[in-house]
PALOZA-997871 format. One record per atom (N, C-alpha, C): residue in three letters; x, y, z. Coordinates in steps of 0.02 Angstrom, whole numbers, plus 50000, padded with zeros to 5 digits. Example, Ala and Ser with C-alpha at 12.3 -4.5 7.8 and 13.67 -1.06 7.14 Angstrom:
2
ALA506604971650390
ALA506154977550390
ALA506604983550390
SER506424988850354
SER506844994750357
SER506455000250394
% end
This chain:
280
MET491555230553034
MET491545234952977
MET491825240853005
PRO492255244252958
PRO492505250752988
PRO492225257953003
THR492485258853059
THR492225265753077
THR492495271853066
GLN492055276953061
GLN492255284653024
GLN492885286053062
VAL493395284553138
VAL493625286453145
VAL494375283053107
LYS494075274853083
LYS494745272453066
LYS494535274652982
ILE494205278652973
ILE494335281452883
ILE494475285352892
ASP494635291552927
ASP494755299252949
ASP495505296352966
GLU495715290853006
GLU496575288253005
GLU496795289852949
VAL496505282952898
VAL496775280552841
VAL496915287752791
ALA496355292352783
ALA496465296652752
ALA496855301152765
ARG497165301952842
ARG497535307552849
ARG498325302252846
LEU498455296552854
LEU499135293552819
LEU499165294952763
LYS498735293452716
LYS498735294652646
LYS499025301252638
GLU498635306552661
GLU499015311952638
GLU499425314152639
THR499695309652713
THR500445312252753
THR500985308352709
LEU501025302652668
LEU501305298252637
LEU501465301652571
GLU500935305152561
GLU501025308752491
GLU501295314352463
LYS501225317952527
LYS501635325052555
LYS502115324852562
ALA502465318352598
ALA503105319052623
ALA503605315052566
VAL504295319452575
VAL504805317852537
VAL505025309552554
ALA504985312252618
ALA505415304352643
ALA505075300952717
VAL505225294652722
VAL504795291252781
VAL505205286452807
VAL505105284652859
VAL505855279952890
VAL505415275652940
LEU505345269952933
LEU504925265052969
LEU505375262553020
ALA505105259553104
ALA505575258853138
ALA505075254853195
ASP505435250553234
ASP505165246853271
ASP505325247953334
TYR505055251653368
TYR505045254453444
TYR504955249253501
ARG504655244253474
ARG504625239353546
ARG505215238853592
GLY505265241053670
GLY505665238353699
GLY505885246053712
LEU505635249953709
LEU505945257953729
LEU505375260853782
THR505625263553834
THR505245264453872
THR504855271253861
ALA504355274053898
ALA503985280353882
ALA504415287053872
ASN504915286453930
ASN505295293053923
ASN505835293653871
GLU506105287953850
GLU506255286553795
GLU505925289153722
MET505305286753737
MET504855289453674
MET504645294453665
VAL504625297753723
VAL504605306053721
VAL505275309953701
GLU505825307453702
GLU506455308753698
GLU506415310653622
LEU506405304253607
LEU506215302753506
LEU505755309953487
ARG505165308853507
ARG504815313653477
ARG505015320253485
GLU505375323153548
GLU505555328453545
GLU506095329953494
LYS506575325553482
LYS507245325553439
LYS507175326953372
PHE506385322253348
PHE506355324053300
PHE505965329753279
THR505625332353351
THR505175337753314
THR505545344153324
THR506055344653353
THR506495350353341
THR506875349553293
LEU506985345253261
LEU507275347253187
LEU506775347953117
GLY506155346853145
GLY505755349553085
GLY505505343353064
LEU505535338153109
LEU505185332953060
LEU504745328853111
GLU504255325153087
GLU503635322853116
GLU503825316253147
TYR503555314353213
TYR503765307353221
TYR502945305853257
ARG502665297653223
ARG501975297253235
ARG502115288953257
VAL501695286953300
VAL501605280153294
VAL500925278053254
VAL500785271153201
VAL500205271653192
VAL500155263553177
LYS499425259953178
LYS499185253753176
LYS499525252053114
ASP499805245653120
ASP500025241453041
ASP499465240452986
THR498805239353029
THR498505237852977
THR498075243852936
LEU497975249652965
LEU497885255352920
LEU498325258152907
ALA498895258152909
ALA499635261352880
ALA499615254552792
ARG499325248252822
ARG499655245852750
ARG498955248352717
ILE498405250252718
ILE497895251552696
ILE497985258452645
ALA498355263152698
ALA498485269552672
ALA499155270452613
ALA499455264552638
ALA500095265252588
ALA499995261852511
ASP499445257652517
ASP498995253252438
ASP498615260352419
GLU498365262752451
GLU497965270252427
GLU498455275552397
ALA498935276952427
ALA499435281252408
ALA500035280552364
GLY499815272852323
GLY500165270452259
GLY500935270052249
ILE501235267052335
ILE501895265352341
ILE502065259352327
GLU502035255452297
GLU502195249152286
GLU502825246252316
GLY502605242152391
GLY503075236352423
GLY503355240552486
LEU502705246452503
LEU502815250352552
LEU502235245052618
ALA501685244152586
ALA501485239852628
ALA501545234552680
GLU502145229552631
GLU502415224852675
GLU502605224952715
LEU503005229752742
LEU503435234552776
LEU503155235952847
PHE502535236952841
PHE501955238052888
PHE501885230452948
ALA502325228052989
ALA501765221853026
ALA502185222853088
GLY501735224253131
GLY501835225453200
GLY501865233353207
PRO501715234053278
PRO502005242353300
PRO502355243853262
VAL502105249653228
VAL502785253553178
VAL502745261253202
SER503115263253196
SER503235272353214
SER503625275253145
LEU503265280253124
LEU503745284053052
LEU503995291553080
ALA504555292453054
ALA504815298653053
ALA504835300652977
ILE504365307352977
ILE504105309452916
ILE504695315252891
GLY504715317052849
GLY505025323252837
GLY504875325252754
TYR504615333252758
TYR504245336752687
TYR504805340552673
GLU505505342452689
GLU505945346452650
GLU506565343352630
ASP506835339852695
ASP507445337752684
ASP507365329152666
PRO507525326552599
PRO507315319052609
PRO508015314652652
ALA508495318052672
ALA509035315052701
ALA509035314452788
ALA508585320452802
ALA508565320452872
ALA508195317052903
PRO507675314252890
PRO507415306352922
PRO507765301952929
PHE508245300352862
PHE508515293852873
PHE509265295252926
LYS509445302052913
LYS510045301652967
LYS509915301953037
VAL509385305653047
VAL509085305453127
VAL508925298453136
SER508655293553108
SER508385286953125
SER508885284353140
GLU509485284653085
GLU510035281853106
GLU510395280353152
GLU510435290953193
GLU510625290053269
GLU510405288253319
CYS509725288653317
CYS509355285753349
CYS509345278553366
ARG509545274053318
ARG509665268253312
ARG510235264853342
LYS510935268853349
LYS511335267453365
LYS511425270353456
THR510945276153462
THR510905276653520
THR510495272453572
TYR509765268953550
TYR509295265753589
TYR509605258153564
ALA509945256153509
ALA509995250153523
ALA510095244253583
PRO509885236553563
PRO509305234253523
PRO508545236953520
ASN508415240753549
ASN507705242353574
ASN507345245753504
TYR507895250453442
TYR507675253253422
TYR507885249053341
GLU507565246353299
GLU507715244553228
GLU507345247053179
LEU507845248953134
LEU507435252853070
LEU507345246953029
LYS506555248452989
LYS506525242152955
LYS506345244852878
GLY506475249952869
GLY506415253552800
GLY506065260352769
GLY505835260152704
GLY505545267552703
GLY505575269952650
VAL505455276252625
VAL505255279052550
VAL505645286352553
PHE506265286052490
PHE506535291952477
PHE506395294052411
GLU505845301252409
GLU505575301652350
GLU505225298952319
GLY504885295852350
GLY504485291152305
GLY504825283152295
VAL505375282652313
VAL505745275452306
VAL505775271952363
LEU505475267052361
LEU505675261752415
LEU506275258452438
VAL506345261252497
VAL507145257352523
VAL506935252052581
LEU507325247552566
LEU507425239652613
LEU507705244352677
GLU507815237052722
GLU508115239352782
GLU508815239352775
GLU509265234652731
GLU510045235752734
GLU510245241252689
GLU509625244752656
GLU509745252352621
GLU510015259352648
VAL509475256652707
VAL509435262252762
VAL509835266752781
LYS510485262052790
LYS511115265752823
LYS511555269552770
ARG511415265852693
ARG511805270852650
ARG511455276852611
TYR510745278652628
TYR510285283452640
TYR510705288652688
ALA510735285552748
ALA510935289652811
ALA511345293052814
LEU511975292052769
LEU512535294052734
LEU512655301652701
LEU511895301752679
LEU512055306352631
LEU512045313552662
PRO512255318652638
PRO512135325052681
PRO511415328452678
THR511365331952704
THR510855334352730
THR510685341652675
ARG510165343552689
ARG510095348552643
ARG510455355352683
GLU510535357052741
GLU510955360052761
GLU511705360652735
GLU511905354452746
GLU512495352052721
GLU512635355052649
LEU512205351252618
LEU512375351552527
LEU512345360252517
LEU511845363952544
LEU511935372052528
LEU512485374852568
ALA512845372852634
ALA513445374752643
ALA514045373352599
LYS514075366152576
LYS514645364752526
LYS514545369352460
MET514045368752428
MET513685373352380
MET513965381152383
ALA513935385052441
ALA514255390352459
ALA514855391252465
MET515205387252480
MET515985387052493
MET516405386452433
LEU515935381852385
LEU516295380952322
LEU516055385452262
LEU515675391352287
LEU515525396952263
LEU515895403252282
SER516085400452343
SER516455407552369
SER517185406852360
SER517335399852349
SER518065400452329
SER518225402352290
PRO518075404152229
PRO518265406452176
PRO518325413752191
MET517805417252214
MET517865424652241
MET518315424952289
ARG518555421152345
ARG518955422052395
ARG519645423052353
ALA519645415852316
ALA520465417152275
ALA520715424352231
LEU519865426452214
LEU520085432452152
LEU520195437752209
ALA519765440352260
ALA519945442452319
ALA520635443852347
VAL521065438852375
VAL521595436152389
VAL522065438152319
MET521915438052262
MET522295438952219
MET522435447052199
LEU521685449552194
LEU521825457752192
LEU522145460852254
LYS522035457152310
LYS522365459952359
LYS523075461052371
ALA523405454152333
ALA523975453952320
ALA524275460052256
LYS523885459352219
LYS524055464152178
LYS524155472552209
ILE523745474352236
ILE523475480252261
ILE524355478352328
ARG524385475652336
ARG525185476252380
ARG525625477752353
GLU525595473752285
GLU526235474852255
GLU526265482252228
LEU525765485352213
LEU525715490752172
LEU525915495852225
ALA525755495152296
ALA525855500252353
ALA526525501052344
THR526795493352346
THR527585493752354
THR527985497852323
VAL527675495152241
VAL528075500752183
VAL528035507852210
LEU527305511452220
LEU527345516752204
LEU527665518752276
GLY527875515552340
GLY528225518752368
GLY528895519052346
GLU529305514352334
GLU529825513452295
GLU529885519352247
VAL529505521352216
VAL529565527152157
VAL529635533852205
ALA529115533952259
ALA529115540452308
ALA529825541852337
LYS530195537152343
LYS530935535252376
LYS531415538052330
LYS531325535752258
LYS531775538152218
LYS531745545452206
ARG531145547552211
ARG530955554152193
ARG531295559552250
GLU531155556652314
GLU531325560952359
GLU532215561352355
GLN532715555452317
GLN533265557952312
GLN533405561752252
GLU533165561452202
GLU533305565452147
GLU533425571052161
PRO533145573952210
PRO533485582752217
PRO534045581552266
ASP534385577652299
ASP534945579452317
ASP535545578152271
ALA535235572752229
ALA535685570252170
ALA535735576652099
ALA535305581152124
ALA535215585852055
ALA535905593152075
PRO535715595952123
PRO536255599952140
PRO537075597452130
LEU537235590952155
LEU537955586452133
LEU537905586452056
ALA537445586252018
ALA537555585851951
ALA537715593851917
SER537285599451953
SER537455604151922
SER538215606751928
ALA538535605751980
ALA539155606552024
ALA539605608251950
PRO539715602551913
PRO540265602351858
PRO540015606651812
GLU539415606651790
GLU539195612151751
GLU539315619651754
GLU539245619551826
GLU539565628651847
GLU540345631451823
GLU540705624051864
GLU541215624451833
GLU541615627151772
SER541255621951731
SER541495623651661
SER541265628451633
SER540555631751656
SER540415638751628
SER540965644951649
GLU541255642751700
GLU541825648251749
GLU542485647651705
GLU542545641851691
GLU543065640751641
GLU542875643551568
ALA542455643551536
ALA542395646951475
ALA542385653551473
ASP542065657151546
ASP542035662451543
ASP542565665951550
GLU543315661851581
GLU543875663451586
GLU544385662151545
GLN544265658251489
GLN544635656651424
GLN544255664051369
ALA543685664451367
ALA543385669651334
ALA543865675251333
PRO544215680551371
PRO544565684951376
PRO545165684951335
GLU545375677651340
GLU546105677551344
GLU546225676251257
ALA545645672351221
ALA545575671851148
ALA545435679851132
GLU544815684851158
GLU545015688751128
GLU545365693551127
ALA545995693551182
ALA546735697951175
ALA547295693751135
SER547005686351127
SER547575685251072
SER547475686750998
ASP546645687450985
ASP546355688350921
ASP546605696850914
ALA546545701250965
ALA546795708050963
ALA547525708650927
GLY547875704050979
GLY548625704550954
GLY548885701750901
ASP548425697150860
ASP548635694950785
ASP548355702150750
ALA548095703950754
ALA547835708950717
ALA548175715550693
PRO548715718550736
PRO549215721650702
PRO549645718450660
GLU549855713350672
GLU550245709350627
GLU550005706750565
ALA549345706650552
ALA549215705250490
ALA549035710550457
ALA549075717050483
ALA549015724150431
ALA549555724050390
PRO550115724150412
PRO550745723850368
PRO550775720650317
GLU550585715650344
GLU550715709550278
GLU550045708950255
ALA549485712850249
ALA548865713250206
ALA549205719550153
GLU549675724150168
GLU549725731250134
GLU550405728750095
ALA550885723850108
ALA551105721850058
ALA550815716950020
ALA550595713550026
ALA550115711449979
ALA549795713849918
GLY549565719849968
GLY549375724349899
GLY549805725649846
ASP550225728649875
ASP550885732149833
ASP551135728049773
ALA551105721649797
ALA551415715549754
ALA550875714449710
GLU550325716249715
GLU549705715149656
GLU549745718649632
ASP549875726949640
ASP549985733349598
ASP550595732149552
GLU551005730449566
GLU551695728149516
GLU551775723849486
ALA551265717349505
ALA551065714249452
ALA550645714849383
GLU550085717749423
GLU549615721149349
GLU549985723749299
PRO550565728349289
PRO550595732149224
PRO551195725549192
GLU551435721349221
GLU551865716649189
GLU551415711049165
ALA550735710549194
ALA550325705449160
ALA550025710049091
SER549985714549091
SER549785719849038
SER549985719349000
ALA550895721049014
ALA551195721448951
ALA551425713748925
GLU551345708548945
GLU551385700648921
GLU550765699448878
GLU550235702648907
GLU549485700648863
GLU549775705348793
ALA550025712548789
ALA550085714948725
ALA550515711448666
GLU550995709248705
GLU551565702948659
GLU551075698048618
VAL550805693848684
VAL550315688148662
VAL549795691448589
THR549615695448608
THR549165697948565
THR549275700748474
GLU550125703848495
GLU550515705648431
GLU550595698448395
GLU550775693348434
GLU550975687948391
GLU550565683848368
GLU549845683648390
GLU549205682048377
GLU548805683848320
GLU549185690348304
GLU548845692048226
GLU548955690348164
PRO548335690348133
PRO548115685348074
PRO548825688048034
ALA548965683647986
ALA549355683247942
ALA549015688747883
GLU549435694847819
GLU549005695447780
GLU548745690047725
GLU548275691847697
GLU547955686747657
GLU548175687947587
PRO548255682347571
PRO548435683047487
PRO548035685547456
GLU548425688647400
GLU548125693447337
GLU547485687347293
GLY546985689447266
GLY546545687047247
GLY545865684047301
THR545965687847338
THR545235687847368
THR544785690947358
SER544275687647394
SER543605692347335
SER543405700047385
THR543215702147336
THR542875711347365
THR542585710747441
ASP542255704147453
ASP541895706147498
ASP542105704747575
ASP542755704147575
ASP543195704247643
ASP543325710047639
ALA543365718247607
ALA543625723647612
ALA543305725147662
PRO542785726547676
PRO542595729847740
PRO542825726547809
GLU542875721147802
GLU543175717447868
GLU543815719047896
ASP544265722547820
ASP545125724647843
ASP544885730947868
SER544465735847834
SER544385741747862
SER544005741547935
GLU543765736947951
GLU543485739048027
GLU544155735448069
SER544545731148050
SER545245730648095
SER545635733048095
GLU545715738648065
GLU546245744248062
GLU546065748048124
PRO545585750448138
PRO545405753348192
PRO545625750348263
GLU545435745048269
GLU545545740648331
GLU546395739848338
GLU546695738048282
GLU547515737848274
GLU547775744848312
GLU547515750848287
GLU547715754948321
GLU547585757648378
ILE546945755048414
ILE546735754148480
ILE547365752448521
LYS547625745248493
LYS547925742348515
LYS548695744248520
GLN548945747448461
GLN549425749348450
GLN549665754248533
GLU549265758048533
GLU548945764448603
GLU549215762848637
ASP548705757548648
ASP548705753448748
ASP549405751948756
GLN549815749448692
GLN550395746448706
GLN550915749948725
GLU550655755748687
GLU551395762648693
GLU551245766248778
SER550635765548782
SER550555769048862
SER550665762748891
GLN550775757248901
GLN551115754048955
GLN551665754048936
GLU552085754248890
GLU552695754748884
GLU553035762348945
GLN552555768048917
GLN552685772748946
GLN552715772549009
GLN552165769049040
GLN552145768149125
GLN552565762549149
GLU552905758449094
GLU553625754349117
GLU554175758549148
GLU554175762449097
GLU554735767649089
GLU554765772649143
GLU554265776149170
GLU554065780149234
GLU554265774949270
GLU553955771349280
GLU554305765049356
GLU555105762749360
% end
C-alpha cells in the first residue's frame, strides 16, 4: 500500500516533468560517490537540476504527466538532468559527461519540449546550439549589417575629408598664382597708357592739314553753285510748254494769265544769274 511519502514524491516528479522543457535520463551505475558529486555540481553550476529517482515512482509520474513512451525508459536506477529554460542544455551537458565518465555513465533517452527522444537520438540533440549560442549568433547577424554600414560611413567620411583637404590645398595655392596672372594685365595697361599720348599727337598733327583741304572744298562748292543755277535756268526754258493752238476754250484764259507772272519771275532770275556770271 502506497505511503504518503511515495505519494508526495510522485506528485513532485509529475510537477517537475510538466514544468521542464527538457529531461535526459541516464544510467549512473558504476560511478563513485565523488563522481556523482562532481556531476551534480556541474549541472547545478549551469542552471540545471540533477536528481536520482526510483524507477517505479518515475513511471507513475510519467504516466500521470501524459508523456507517452517515457515510462518505458525508466528501468533500474535512473538519474534525471532537468532543464527549465534551455532545452538543448541538458542534452549537451549530459553528452559531455558521458564522454568523460564512459562507460560508467550511459544515456537512455529523454524529452525535448514534450517530444520523446530515444537513446540513439540523444547525440543529435546534443549537437544543437544552446540558447546562449543562438542569442550570440542572432546578435552577430543583427550587428553585421550595422557594422557594414558603420564601415561604409567611415570610409565615406574619410573620402570626404580627403577631398576637403585637396580643396584647401588648391585654395592655398591660388593666391600665389593670382599675382602672376595680374602681372601681364599691368604690363598691357602700361602699354595702352604709352600709346594714348602718341595717338593724341598724331590726331593733332593731322588736324592742320585737314583744315586747308576743307576750305578748298568749300570754295569749290561756292563756284559750282552759280554754274548749276545757270544750267537749271536753261533746262526750264527748254521745258516751257508750246503755245496752244487757236480754238481753245475760254476756260483756259485764267491759267495763261497766271503763268505770265511766273515767266517774268524766271526771266528776272535768269538775268540776275547772267549778271553774277559776268561779274565773276
